C-alpha positions as CSV (number, residue, x, y, z in Angstrom):
1,M,0.1,0.1,0.0
2,G,1.5,3.3,-0.9
3,S,1.8,5.9,2.0
4,V,3.3,8.7,-0.2
5,W,0.8,11.3,-1.5
6,D,1.5,12.1,-5.2
7,A,1.5,15.8,-5.3
8,T,-0.2,15.7,-8.8
9,A,-2.9,13.4,-7.5
10,V,-5.0,16.4,-6.6
11,T,-5.3,20.0,-7.6
12,S,-3.8,20.9,-4.0
13,F,-4.1,20.0,-0.5
14,Q,-5.6,23.2,0.2
15,T,-8.4,22.7,-2.3
16,A,-9.1,19.2,-1.1
17,A,-9.2,20.4,2.6
18,A,-11.5,23.3,1.6
19,V,-13.7,21.0,-0.4
20,L,-14.1,18.5,2.5
21,G,-14.4,21.1,5.0
22,G,-17.2,23.0,3.2
23,L,-18.8,19.6,2.6
24,L,-18.9,18.9,6.2
25,V,-20.3,22.3,7.2
26,L,-22.8,22.3,4.5
27,G,-23.7,18.7,5.5
28,S,-24.2,19.6,9.1
29,L,-26.6,22.5,8.2
30,L,-28.6,20.5,5.8
31,S,-28.8,17.3,8.0
32,G,-32.2,18.2,9.2
33,L,-33.4,18.8,5.8
34,A,-31.7,15.5,4.6
35,R,-33.4,13.5,7.4
36,R,-37.0,14.8,6.3
37,S,-36.4,14.2,2.7
38,M,-36.1,10.9,0.9
39,L,-32.1,11.2,0.3
40,S,-29.7,10.7,3.0
41,L,-26.6,12.9,4.0
42,A,-24.4,10.2,2.3
43,A,-26.3,10.5,-0.8
44,V,-25.7,14.2,-0.7
45,F,-21.9,13.8,-0.5
46,V,-21.8,11.4,-3.4
47,V,-23.4,13.8,-5.5
48,A,-21.4,16.7,-4.4
49,G,-18.3,14.6,-4.9
50,F,-19.3,13.8,-8.5
51,V,-20.3,17.5,-9.5
52,L,-17.0,18.8,-7.8
53,G,-14.7,15.9,-9.4
54,E,-14.2,14.3,-12.6
55,G,-17.7,13.9,-13.6
56,A,-18.4,17.8,-13.9
57,L,-16.6,20.7,-12.6
58,H,-13.1,19.3,-11.9
59,V,-12.7,21.3,-8.6
60,V,-11.0,18.2,-7.2
61,D,-8.9,15.9,-9.4
62,F,-8.1,12.8,-7.2
63,R,-6.2,9.9,-9.0
64,A,-7.1,6.5,-7.9
65,S,-3.6,5.4,-7.7
66,S,-2.4,8.0,-5.4
67,G,-1.3,7.3,-2.1
68,L,-4.0,9.6,-0.7
69,V,-6.9,7.5,-2.4
70,Q,-5.1,4.2,-1.2
71,D,-4.6,5.6,2.3
72,L,-8.2,6.8,2.6
73,A,-9.6,3.5,1.6
74,T,-7.3,1.7,4.2
75,T,-8.4,4.2,6.8
76,A,-12.0,3.8,6.1
77,L,-11.9,0.1,6.0
78,V,-10.2,-0.1,9.3
79,V,-12.6,2.2,10.9
80,I,-15.6,0.5,9.4
81,L,-14.6,-2.8,10.0
82,F,-13.7,-2.2,13.9
83,R,-17.1,-0.4,14.4
84,D,-18.9,-3.3,12.7
85,G,-17.2,-5.8,14.6
86,L,-18.0,-4.1,18.0
87,E,-21.6,-4.5,17.0
88,V,-21.4,-8.0,17.0
89,D,-23.4,-8.4,20.5
90,G,-22.8,-11.9,22.0
91,E,-26.2,-11.8,23.7
92,L,-28.1,-10.7,20.6
93,L,-26.4,-13.3,18.6
94,Q,-27.3,-16.1,21.1
95,R,-31.1,-15.0,21.1
96,Q,-31.7,-14.0,17.5
97,W,-28.9,-15.4,15.3
98,Q,-30.8,-17.5,13.1
99,L,-31.9,-15.1,10.4
100,P,-28.6,-12.9,10.0
101,L,-26.6,-16.3,10.0
102,R,-28.6,-17.7,7.2
103,K,-28.3,-14.6,5.3
104,L,-24.5,-14.3,5.8
105,I,-23.8,-17.9,5.2
106,V,-26.2,-18.5,2.3
107,A,-27.5,-15.3,0.9
108,M,-24.2,-13.5,0.5
109,P,-22.5,-16.4,-1.8
110,V,-25.7,-16.9,-3.7
111,T,-26.1,-13.2,-4.3
112,A,-22.2,-12.9,-5.3
113,A,-22.6,-16.2,-7.5
114,I,-25.7,-14.8,-9.5
115,V,-24.1,-11.4,-9.9
116,A,-20.8,-13.1,-11.3
117,L,-22.9,-15.3,-13.8
118,V,-24.6,-12.4,-15.2
119,A,-21.4,-10.1,-15.6
120,H,-19.6,-13.1,-17.1
121,W,-22.5,-13.5,-19.6
122,L,-23.3,-10.0,-20.3
123,I,-20.1,-8.3,-20.3
124,G,-17.7,-10.9,-20.8
125,L,-15.7,-10.6,-17.5
126,S,-13.4,-13.6,-16.7
127,W,-14.7,-16.0,-14.0
128,A,-12.2,-14.3,-11.5
129,E,-13.1,-10.9,-12.6
130,A,-16.7,-11.5,-12.3
131,F,-16.7,-13.1,-8.9
132,L,-14.6,-10.1,-7.5
133,L,-17.6,-8.0,-8.8
134,G,-20.0,-10.2,-7.0
135,A,-17.9,-10.1,-3.9
136,L,-17.9,-6.5,-4.0
137,L,-21.8,-6.1,-4.5
138,S,-22.7,-8.8,-1.9
139,P,-22.3,-6.6,1.3
140,T,-25.4,-4.4,2.4
141,D,-25.3,-1.2,4.0
142,P,-28.5,0.6,5.5
143,V,-26.4,3.8,5.8
144,L,-28.1,4.6,2.6
145,S,-31.6,4.0,4.0
146,S,-31.2,4.0,7.8
147,G,-34.7,4.1,8.5
148,V,-35.2,0.7,7.9
149,V,-33.2,-0.2,11.0
150,T,-34.0,2.5,13.2
151,D,-37.8,3.2,12.5
152,R,-39.9,1.5,15.1
153,R,-42.7,0.9,12.7
154,V,-40.5,-1.8,11.0
155,P,-40.9,-5.1,13.0
156,R,-38.0,-5.6,15.4
157,V,-37.1,-8.9,13.9
158,I,-36.6,-7.5,10.3
159,R,-34.7,-4.2,11.9
160,H,-32.5,-6.5,14.0
161,S,-31.9,-9.1,11.0
162,L,-30.8,-6.3,8.4
163,N,-28.8,-4.2,11.1
164,L,-26.7,-7.4,12.2
165,E,-26.4,-8.7,8.6
166,S,-24.9,-5.4,7.5
167,G,-22.5,-5.3,10.4
168,L,-21.1,-8.5,9.9
169,N,-21.1,-9.1,6.0
170,D,-18.3,-6.4,5.3
171,G,-15.8,-8.3,7.3
172,L,-17.1,-11.7,5.5
173,A,-16.9,-10.4,2.0
174,L,-13.6,-9.0,2.6
175,P,-11.6,-12.3,2.3
176,A,-13.2,-13.1,-1.1
177,V,-12.5,-9.6,-2.2
178,L,-8.8,-9.7,-1.4
179,A,-8.5,-13.2,-2.6
180,F,-9.8,-12.4,-6.1
181,A,-8.1,-9.1,-6.2
182,A,-4.7,-10.8,-5.4
183,S,-5.3,-13.4,-8.2
184,L,-5.8,-10.6,-10.8
185,E,-3.1,-8.2,-10.1
186,V,-0.8,-7.7,-13.1
187,G,2.4,-9.3,-12.9
188,R,1.5,-11.6,-10.0
189,T,1.9,-15.1,-11.1
190,D,2.4,-16.8,-7.6
191,F,-0.9,-16.5,-6.1
192,V,-1.8,-19.8,-4.5
193,W,-5.2,-20.0,-2.8
194,W,-4.2,-22.2,0.1
195,H,-1.3,-20.0,0.9
196,F,-3.6,-17.0,0.9
197,V,-5.7,-18.8,3.5
198,L,-2.9,-19.7,5.6
199,Q,-1.2,-16.4,5.5
200,D,-3.7,-13.8,5.2
201,I,-6.6,-15.3,6.8
202,G,-4.9,-17.5,9.3
203,L,-2.5,-14.9,10.4
204,G,-5.2,-12.2,10.5
205,L,-7.5,-14.3,12.8
206,A,-4.7,-15.1,15.1
207,F,-3.3,-11.5,15.4
208,G,-7.1,-10.2,15.8
209,L,-7.8,-12.6,18.4
210,V,-4.7,-11.9,20.4
211,C,-4.9,-8.3,20.1
212,G,-8.6,-8.0,20.9
213,L,-7.8,-10.2,24.0
214,A,-5.1,-8.2,25.1
215,G,-6.9,-5.1,24.2
216,S,-10.0,-6.1,26.6
217,L,-7.2,-6.9,29.5
218,L,-5.3,-3.8,29.3
219,M,-8.1,-1.3,29.9
220,P,-9.4,-1.2,33.4
221,R,-12.9,-2.1,33.9
222,A,-15.4,0.4,35.2
223,G,-15.4,0.5,39.1
224,A,-11.6,-0.7,39.2
225,A,-9.2,1.6,41.0
226,R,-7.5,2.9,37.9
227,A,-10.7,3.2,35.7
228,G,-11.8,6.5,37.3
229,S,-8.7,8.3,36.1
230,I,-9.6,7.5,32.5
231,P,-12.2,9.9,31.1
232,P,-14.9,8.2,28.7
233,H,-13.4,10.0,25.6
234,Q,-10.2,8.6,26.3
235,R,-11.7,5.2,26.5
236,A,-13.4,5.6,23.2
237,L,-9.8,6.6,21.5
238,Y,-8.4,3.6,23.3
239,G,-10.5,1.5,20.9
240,L,-9.7,3.5,17.9
241,G,-6.1,3.2,18.9
242,L,-6.4,-0.5,19.1
243,A,-7.9,-0.7,15.8
244,F,-5.0,0.8,14.0
245,L,-2.4,-1.0,16.4
246,T,-4.0,-4.3,15.3
247,Y,-3.9,-3.4,11.6
248,G,-0.2,-2.1,11.8
249,L,1.0,-5.2,13.6
250,T,-0.6,-7.6,11.4
251,V,0.8,-6.2,8.1
252,L,4.2,-6.4,9.4
253,P,6.4,-9.7,8.5
254,P,5.1,-12.3,8.1
255,H,2.5,-10.1,6.4
256,G,-1.1,-11.3,7.8
257,N,-4.3,-9.5,6.7
258,G,-4.7,-6.4,8.8
259,F,-8.4,-5.9,7.7
260,I,-9.4,-9.5,8.9
261,A,-7.4,-8.9,12.2
262,V,-9.2,-5.6,12.9
263,F,-12.7,-7.1,12.4
264,V,-11.8,-10.2,14.7
265,A,-10.3,-8.2,17.5
266,A,-13.4,-5.9,17.3
267,I,-15.7,-8.8,17.8
268,V,-13.3,-10.1,20.7
269,L,-13.4,-6.6,22.2
270,G,-17.0,-6.1,21.9
271,I,-18.0,-9.3,23.4
272,R,-15.6,-9.4,26.3
273,R,-15.9,-5.4,27.0
274,P,-19.4,-4.2,26.4
275,D,-18.5,-1.2,28.2
276,L,-15.7,-0.2,25.8
277,R,-18.1,-0.9,22.8
278,E,-20.7,1.6,24.2
279,E,-18.1,4.2,25.0
280,F,-16.6,3.9,21.3
281,A,-20.2,4.2,20.1
282,A,-20.7,7.4,22.0
283,G,-17.2,8.8,21.8
284,A,-15.9,8.0,18.4
285,E,-19.0,8.2,16.2
286,E,-17.9,11.5,15.0
287,V,-14.7,10.1,13.7
288,V,-16.4,7.3,12.0
289,E,-18.9,9.6,10.2
290,I,-15.9,12.0,8.9
291,V,-14.2,9.0,7.5
292,K,-17.3,7.7,5.9
293,L,-18.6,11.0,4.3
294,A,-14.9,11.3,3.1
295,V,-15.3,7.9,1.2
296,F,-18.4,9.2,-0.1
297,A,-17.2,12.3,-1.6
298,V,-13.8,11.0,-3.0
299,F,-15.9,8.0,-4.4
300,G,-18.2,10.3,-6.0
301,S,-15.3,12.5,-7.2
302,L,-14.0,9.6,-9.2
303,L,-17.2,8.9,-11.0
304,T,-17.6,10.0,-14.6
305,L,-20.6,9.7,-17.0
306,H,-18.3,8.0,-19.5
307,G,-17.1,5.6,-16.9
308,L,-20.8,4.8,-15.6
309,A,-21.7,4.2,-19.3
310,T,-18.8,2.1,-20.5
311,D,-20.4,-1.0,-20.7
312,G,-23.6,0.4,-21.6
313,W,-26.9,-1.4,-21.2
314,A,-25.0,-4.6,-20.1
315,A,-23.7,-2.7,-16.9
316,V,-27.3,-1.4,-16.4
317,A,-28.5,-5.1,-16.6
318,V,-26.0,-6.4,-14.2
319,V,-27.0,-3.5,-11.7
320,A,-30.5,-4.3,-12.2
321,A,-30.2,-7.9,-11.8
322,T,-28.1,-7.3,-8.4
323,F,-31.2,-5.6,-7.0
324,L,-34.1,-7.5,-8.6
325,L,-32.7,-11.0,-9.1
326,A,-29.7,-11.7,-7.1
327,R,-30.8,-10.4,-3.7
328,P,-34.3,-11.5,-3.8
329,V,-33.3,-15.0,-4.7
330,A,-30.8,-15.1,-2.0
331,I,-33.2,-13.8,0.4
332,W,-35.7,-16.6,-0.5
333,V,-33.2,-19.4,-0.7
334,A,-31.5,-18.4,2.6
335,L,-35.0,-18.1,4.7
336,A,-36.7,-21.2,3.1
337,G,-38.4,-23.1,5.8
338,T,-38.4,-20.4,8.4
339,R,-41.6,-18.7,9.7
340,V,-40.7,-15.3,8.0
341,G,-43.6,-14.1,6.0
342,T,-43.6,-13.2,2.2
343,S,-43.9,-9.5,3.0
344,A,-41.0,-9.5,5.5
345,K,-38.9,-11.3,3.0
346,A,-39.7,-8.8,0.3
347,F,-38.8,-6.0,2.5
348,M,-35.4,-7.7,3.4
349,A,-34.7,-8.8,-0.1
350,W,-35.3,-5.0,-1.7
351,F,-33.4,-3.2,1.3
352,G,-29.9,-4.6,0.7
353,P,-28.5,-1.3,-0.6
354,K,-24.9,-1.0,-1.6
355,G,-22.9,1.5,0.5
356,V,-19.6,2.6,2.2
357,A,-18.3,-0.9,2.1
358,T,-18.8,-1.6,-1.3
359,M,-17.2,2.1,-2.1
360,A,-14.2,1.3,0.3
361,F,-13.5,-2.1,-1.5
362,S,-14.0,-0.5,-4.8
363,L,-11.4,2.3,-4.2
364,L,-9.0,-0.4,-2.8
365,I,-9.4,-2.4,-6.2
366,L,-9.1,0.7,-8.4
367,S,-5.8,1.7,-6.4
368,R,-4.2,-2.0,-7.4
369,Q,-2.6,-3.1,-10.6
370,I,-5.6,-5.1,-11.8
371,E,-6.2,-4.8,-15.7
372,S,-10.0,-4.6,-15.4
373,G,-9.9,-2.6,-12.1
374,R,-11.4,0.4,-13.7
375,E,-14.3,-1.5,-15.5
376,I,-15.1,-3.2,-12.3
377,F,-15.1,-0.1,-10.0
378,D,-17.2,1.5,-12.8
379,I,-19.7,-1.2,-12.6
380,A,-19.7,-1.3,-8.8
381,A,-20.1,2.5,-9.0
382,L,-23.0,2.4,-11.0
383,A,-24.7,0.0,-8.6
384,V,-23.9,2.2,-5.7
385,F,-25.1,5.3,-7.5
386,V,-28.3,3.7,-8.4
387,S,-28.6,2.3,-4.6
388,V,-28.3,5.9,-3.6
389,I,-31.2,7.1,-5.4
390,V,-33.8,4.2,-5.6
391,H,-33.2,3.1,-2.1
392,G,-33.3,6.6,-0.7
393,L,-36.7,7.3,-2.6
394,T,-38.4,3.8,-1.6
395,E,-37.3,4.0,2.2
396,T,-40.4,6.0,3.3
397,P,-42.9,4.4,1.2
398,G,-41.3,0.8,2.2
399,I,-41.6,1.5,5.9
400,R,-45.0,2.5,5.5
401,W,-45.8,-0.7,3.5
402,I,-44.4,-2.9,5.9
403,A,-45.9,-1.2,9.0
404,R,-49.3,-1.7,7.4
405,R,-48.8,-5.5,7.1
406,A,-47.4,-5.8,10.3
407,A,-50.3,-4.2,12.0
């Protein structure tokens, strides 16, 4: 991963800082309006990035291969995966784990496989490229339609299922994304899948378990003699520091996968130390939000009308198949034999939006030396762009629809 910022990658640091700062100020002022409208603040940042970037005004000109974009994608994934891992609450998993587990183990692979089949057939991507695209589009993210997991009119079992699925599927999709990406890198002929599993995944799991366990033991528990001297905001920063420390230690020789380690460490820390999980959620949420919105803006700035239309109607068909075929079929297969009603299945099938994880994964793919990386990015970008619009517009009507049927 490059860590040096190419000075020609963006018009200037001052311009990038001014644009991001301006968007954060404007986003804060418009947050109330965005909450009342049918489009989320995340959608506003994507559109703003598109208007200010390559697609329109060229106010900012990021290059996908620049160290800035690579480092932003890495930072976003570390923060997002750590936050998602912390939300895996052991008690909730014990009581209501069946639906999310079915969707994670069955629905995700089925979604990725259907997307891959359609992309291979319509666009002509190789099988590795097609499955990389499928892995990119398999995670869901309710940040683009947050009402489906927060609105009390939606039955709790649906809200819990969608929220837990979105929190876990980023980390579970990651190994597939990294494996297919590694196999497609230009000039790399030494990729061996079992070596990837042993080194990247195996070491990632090991480092994550050790760092998560150590992190849960080092911080004094509430009520301990030393705990009173550590303010809550420092305990929240402790969690963020543990995330980056875990990533940094894991990528050192013998080179495990830092993203997997961060996700596992967060799960261990969240289950062993619910107090730290709650303090992280309360004290570090602003940092997480800034990173996510920066990803939305940079992602939008890299979109172009030409890129979105590169594969023409074939790309549109792949995106349509993702939402109208792959996700519904996957949900119906995963939830077969359960007591979940048809309306609940339809609601969960439709609200599988593509969000910040797909964006961050796509930025990571775009920054690597993959021959078809730009094409895969453009198709994934089109899916996210469509998701921003259609899921934002259908959130309120969808909630009303499921509320009527639940009543």
